[in-house]
C-alpha positions in Angstrom: 15.5 5.9 -8.3 16.3 4.1 -5.0 20.1 3.9 -6.1 20.1 7.6 -7.0 18.8 8.5 -3.6 21.3 6.3 -1.9 24.2 7.9 -3.9 22.9 11.4 -3.1 22.7 10.7 0.6 26.1 9.1 0.6 27.6 12.2 -1.1 25.9 14.6 1.4 27.1 12.5 4.3 30.7 12.6 2.9 30.6 16.4 2.5 29.2 16.9 6.0 32.0 14.6 7.4 34.6 16.7 5.7 33.1 19.9 7.0 33.1 18.4 10.6 36.8 17.4 10.2 37.6 20.9 9.1 35.8 22.5 12.0 37.5 20.2 14.5 40.8 20.9 12.9 40.4 24.6 13.4 39.4 24.1 17.1 42.4 21.9 17.7 44.8 24.7 16.4 43.7 26.8 19.4 44.3 30.1 17.4 40.9 31.6 18.1 39.3 33.1 21.1 37.4 30.6 23.4 34.0 32.0 22.3 34.6 31.2 18.6 36.0 27.7 19.5 32.7 27.0 21.4 30.7 28.0 18.4 32.7 25.9 16.1 32.4 22.8 18.4 28.6 23.4 18.5 28.5 23.5 14.7 30.7 20.5 14.4 28.2 18.5 16.6 25.4 19.6 14.4 27.2 18.5 11.2 28.2 15.2 12.8 24.6 14.4 13.6 23.5 15.4 10.0 26.3 13.3 8.5 25.2 10.2 10.5 21.6 10.7 9.3 22.7 11.0 5.7 24.7 7.8 5.9 21.7 6.0 7.5 19.4 7.2 4.7 22.0 5.9 2.2 22.0 2.4 3.8 18.2 2.4 3.9 17.9 3.4 0.3 20.5 1.1 -1.0 19.0 -2.0 0.7 17.2 -4.4 -1.7 13.5 -4.4 -1.2 11.7 -7.6 -0.3 9.9 -9.3 -3.2 6.6 -11.2 -3.0 7.5 -14.8 -3.8 4.1 -16.6 -3.3 2.2 -17.1 -6.6 -1.3 -16.1 -7.3 -3.5 -18.4 -9.1 -5.7 -16.2 -11.2 -7.7 -18.9 -12.9 -8.6 -20.6 -9.7 -9.7 -17.4 -8.0 -11.7 -16.4 -11.1 -13.4 -19.8 -11.0 -14.3 -19.3 -7.3 -16.0 -16.1 -8.2 -18.1 -17.5 -11.0 -18.7 -21.0 -9.9 -22.5 -21.7 -9.6 -23.6 -18.2 -9.1 -25.3 -15.7 -11.5 -25.3 -12.1 -10.8 -28.1 -10.1 -12.6 -27.1 -7.1 -14.5 -26.5 -4.1 -12.3 -29.2 -1.3 -12.2 -28.3 2.3 -11.8 -28.2 3.5 -8.2 -28.4 7.1 -6.9 -24.8 8.1 -5.6 -23.0 5.5 -7.7 -19.3 6.4 -7.6 -18.1 7.9 -10.9 -14.4 8.1 -11.6 -13.1 11.6 -11.8 -11.1 12.5 -14.9 -8.0 13.2 -12.8 -8.3 10.1 -10.8 -6.1 7.0 -11.8 -7.7 3.7 -12.3 -6.3 0.5 -10.8 -5.1 -0.6 -14.2 -3.3 2.7 -14.7 -1.4 2.3 -11.4 -0.2 -1.2 -12.1 3.4 -1.1 -13.1 4.0 2.5 -11.9 3.0 2.0 -8.3 1.8 -1.5 -7.5 1.6 -0.8 -3.7 -0.9 2.0 -4.3 -2.9 0.0 -6.8 -3.2 -2.9 -4.3 -3.9 -0.7 -1.5 -6.6 1.1 -3.5 -8.1 -2.2 -4.5 -8.3 -3.4 -0.9 -10.0 -0.1 0.2 -12.6 -0.4 -2.6 -13.3 -4.0 -1.8 -13.9 -3.1 1.9 -16.0 -0.1 0.9 -18.3 -2.3 -1.1 -18.6 -4.9 1.6 -19.5 -2.3 4.2 -22.0 -0.8 1.8 -23.7 -4.1 1.2 -23.8 -4.8 5.0 -25.4 -1.4 5.6 -28.0 -2.0 2.9 -28.9 -5.2 4.6 -29.2 -3.7 8.1 -26.1 -5.7 9.2 -24.4 -3.6 11.9 -20.7 -4.0 11.9 -19.8 -0.7 13.2 -19.2 -2.0 16.8 -16.9 -4.8 15.7 -13.4 -4.5 14.3 -14.0 -6.8 11.3 -11.6 -6.9 8.4 -12.4 -7.5 4.8 -12.7 -11.3 5.1 -14.6 -10.9 8.5 -17.2 -8.8 6.8 -17.5 -11.2 4.0 -18.0 -14.1 6.3 -20.7 -12.2 8.1 -22.5 -11.6 4.8 -22.2 -15.2 3.8 -23.7 -16.3 7.2 -26.7 -14.1 6.2 -26.8 -15.7 2.8 -26.1 -12.3 1.1 -22.9 -13.5 -0.5 -22.1 -17.0 -1.9 -19.5 -18.9 0.2 -17.1 -19.4 -2.5 -16.3 -15.7 -2.6 -14.8 -15.7 0.8 -11.7 -17.8 -0.4 -11.3 -15.7 -3.5 -11.4 -12.4 -1.4 -8.9 -13.9 1.1 -6.5 -14.6 -1.8 -6.8 -11.2 -3.2 -6.5 -9.3 0.0 -3.5 -11.3 1.2 -1.5 -10.0 -1.6 -2.9 -6.4 -1.1 -1.9 -6.7 2.6 1.7 -7.7 1.6 1.8 -4.6 -0.6 0.4 -2.3 2.1 3.0 -3.5 4.6 6.0 -2.7 2.4 6.6 -5.9 0.4 7.3 -5.2 -3.3 4.9 -7.1 -5.5 6.0 -7.9 -9.0 4.1 -6.4 -12.0 2.8 -9.6 -13.2 1.3 -10.7 -9.9 0.0 -7.1 -9.3 -1.7 -7.1 -12.7 -3.3 -10.5 -12.0 -4.6 -9.6 -8.6 -6.0 -6.3 -9.9 -7.8 -8.2 -12.8 -9.5 -10.6 -10.6 -10.1 -8.0 -8.0 -11.8 -5.8 -10.6 -14.1 -8.7 -11.4 -14.9 -9.1 -7.7 -15.6 -5.4 -7.3 -18.1 -5.5 -10.2 -19.9 -8.5 -8.7 -20.0 -6.8 -5.3 -21.6 -3.6 -6.8 -24.1 -5.9 -8.6 -25.0 -7.5 -5.3 -25.3 -4.0 -3.7 -27.5 -2.8 -6.5 -29.7 -5.8 -6.8 -30.0 -7.0 -3.2 -28.0 -10.2 -3.3 -26.3 -13.0 -5.3 -28.5 -15.7 -6.9 
């Protein structure tokens, strides 16, 4: 897809360059009235700018995307989530978010749009953490806390177990790379989404039942 866009932009830039050259050739012949020559020069200027823009887009689209080279240890992060802490079964809550039939799940997005899957995971994790903080009268609205900052605040109030902070940091670090344009390979994205999904379920259980035991 990226290569197709680059080829298209290159072709458009080439055609615009030829058009510009033709217009300037007509002006150089000096066979037309001055008013027409002025119009041709104006059009040539516009096509020159358009050609340069097309060539720039071609270069941007043909550039190789950066890949995420740092590994993600799924087993270690999963162990951090489960080690020494039991979460009771969730009880139904009024207003529980229900997936709409047209909405894509995290698993469905992996492989087709990893950046969107990881961005959505990060947003859902932050949403659950903020919901838990609100339920426990923890006011974080006046402080610009990120995901791990909110988690540390909840750990300090003994609402979340300390081992979850490290797991959350590992998960969100990969999400942040994706959000900022780094292309995350399918295997790492799938691994992060699997563990992130486990963490989401545990956070929802904490929200529904009042805390981790």
